C-alpha positions in Angstrom: -36.7 -51.6 -83.8 -34.7 -48.6 -83.0 -36.7 -45.5 -81.8 -34.6 -42.5 -82.4 -34.8 -38.9 -81.3 -37.1 -37.8 -84.1 -39.7 -40.4 -83.0 -39.9 -38.9 -79.5 -40.1 -35.4 -81.0 -43.1 -36.4 -83.2 -44.9 -38.0 -80.2 -44.3 -34.8 -78.2 -45.6 -32.7 -81.0 -48.8 -34.8 -81.3 -49.4 -34.6 -77.5 -48.8 -30.8 -77.6 -51.3 -30.3 -80.4 -53.9 -32.4 -78.6 -53.4 -30.4 -75.4 -53.6 -27.2 -77.3 -56.9 -28.3 -78.9 -58.4 -29.1 -75.5 -57.2 -25.8 -74.1 -58.7 -23.9 -77.0 -62.0 -25.7 -76.5 -62.4 -24.4 -73.0 -61.0 -20.9 -73.7 -62.8 -20.2 -77.0 -66.3 -21.7 -76.4 -69.0 -19.1 -76.8 -72.1 -19.0 -74.6 -75.2 -16.9 -74.7 -76.5 -15.5 -71.4 -80.1 -14.3 -71.4 -80.6 -11.5 -68.9 -84.2 -11.8 -67.7 -86.0 -9.1 -65.8 -89.5 -10.7 -65.5 -91.5 -11.5 -62.3 -90.3 -14.8 -60.9 -92.4 -16.6 -58.3 -93.2 -13.9 -55.7 -90.3 -11.5 -56.6 -91.4 -8.6 -58.8 -89.4 -7.4 -61.7 -87.0 -4.5 -61.3 -87.9 -1.1 -62.7 -84.4 -0.7 -64.2 -81.3 -2.7 -64.0 -77.9 -2.6 -65.9 -75.7 -5.6 -66.2 -72.1 -5.4 -67.2 -70.4 -8.7 -68.1 -66.6 -8.7 -67.9 -66.5 -4.9 -67.9 -68.4 -4.5 -71.1 -71.1 -1.9 -70.3 -74.6 -3.1 -70.8 -77.8 -1.3 -71.7 -80.5 -0.7 -69.1 -83.0 -3.6 -68.9 -86.5 -2.4 -67.8 -89.3 -4.4 -66.3 -90.6 -7.4 -68.3 -87.6 -7.2 -70.7 -85.0 -9.8 -71.7 -81.6 -9.1 -73.2 -78.8 -11.3 -74.3 -75.0 -11.2 -74.0 -72.7 -13.5 -75.9 -69.5 -14.4 -73.9 -66.5 -16.4 -74.6 -64.9 -18.7 -71.9 -66.1 -20.3 -68.7 -65.5 -17.7 -66.0 -67.0 -14.3 -66.0 -67.6 -11.3 -63.7 -71.0 -9.6 -63.7 -71.7 -6.2 -62.2 -75.3 -5.5 -61.5 -76.5 -1.9 -61.0 -80.1 -1.3 -60.0 -82.4 1.3 -58.6 -84.5 0.4 -55.6 -87.9 1.7 -54.6 -86.4 4.8 -52.9 -84.5 5.7 -56.1 -81.1 4.8 -54.6 -78.6 3.2 -56.9 -76.9 -0.1 -55.7 -74.1 -2.0 -57.4 -72.6 -5.4 -56.7 -70.4 -7.9 -58.5 -70.6 -11.7 -58.7 -68.3 -14.2 -60.3 -70.0 -16.9 -62.4 -68.8 -20.1 -64.0 -70.7 -21.5 -66.9 -70.8 -25.3 -67.2 -68.8 -26.8 -70.1 -71.7 -28.3 -72.0 -74.1 -25.3 -71.8 -74.7 -23.1 -74.9 -77.4 -20.9 -73.5 -78.1 -19.9 -69.9 -80.7 -17.7 -68.4 -79.9 -15.3 -65.5 -82.9 -14.2 -63.5 -82.1 -10.7 -62.4 -84.9 -10.1 -59.8 -83.9 -13.3 -58.0 -80.2 -12.4 -58.1 -80.9 -8.9 -56.7 -83.3 -10.2 -54.0 -80.8 -12.9 -52.9 -77.3 -11.7 -53.9 -75.5 -14.2 -51.7 -77.5 -17.2 -52.9 -75.7 -20.0 -54.9 -75.3 -19.6 -58.6 -77.6 -22.5 -59.4 -80.6 -20.7 -58.1 -80.5 -17.7 -60.4 -78.4 -19.0 -63.4 -80.2 -21.9 -65.1 -80.1 -23.9 -68.3 -82.3 -22.4 -71.0 -84.5 -24.7 -73.1 -85.8 -23.2 -76.3 -89.6 -23.3 -76.6 -89.7 -23.3 -80.4 -93.0 -24.5 -81.9 -92.5 -27.5 -84.2 -95.1 -28.3 -86.9 -96.8 -31.6 -86.1 -97.3 -32.5 -89.8 -94.0 -32.1 -91.7 -95.7 -33.0 -95.0 -97.8 -29.8 -94.8 -94.6 -27.8 -95.5 -94.0 -29.4 -98.9 -91.2 -27.9 -100.9 -91.2 -28.2 -104.7 -87.7 -28.4 -106.1 -88.6 -29.0 -109.8 -89.1 -25.8 -111.8 -91.4 -27.5 -114.3 -93.7 -28.7 -111.6 -95.3 -25.2 -111.4 -96.2 -25.5 -115.1 -98.1 -28.8 -114.5 -100.7 -26.9 -112.4 -102.1 -25.2 -115.5 
């Protein structure tokens, strides 16, 4: 069996498409980052903090609030601006890397401000939804037959 030049071009094209697909998966994946300004352990919530992710200016987040930011890609730069108890404004930046399999992460702002040099795993964590699921699914019965409502009379 003779393998010609066109065979190798087809193989190279297939490999190129697969590599492009893998690259697009990492570049184009969206993540949701929840910005949490609640009391955590013994660290009190900040009075006001502003978080800019990748240069996109954020809104102020006040005490006991949570906001979200949808980002694309794995690596991001966050700029945190907060006001301390003496009403002095402070700003610092951190680079973060979101793990590949994560869709939603929660960033604890009071912990980050109190420990700005701490590892990322301490203030950026996986977020589990706490949605309430009905225990009895038969209680939410859906009637799909239009004539079924007439039988009730």
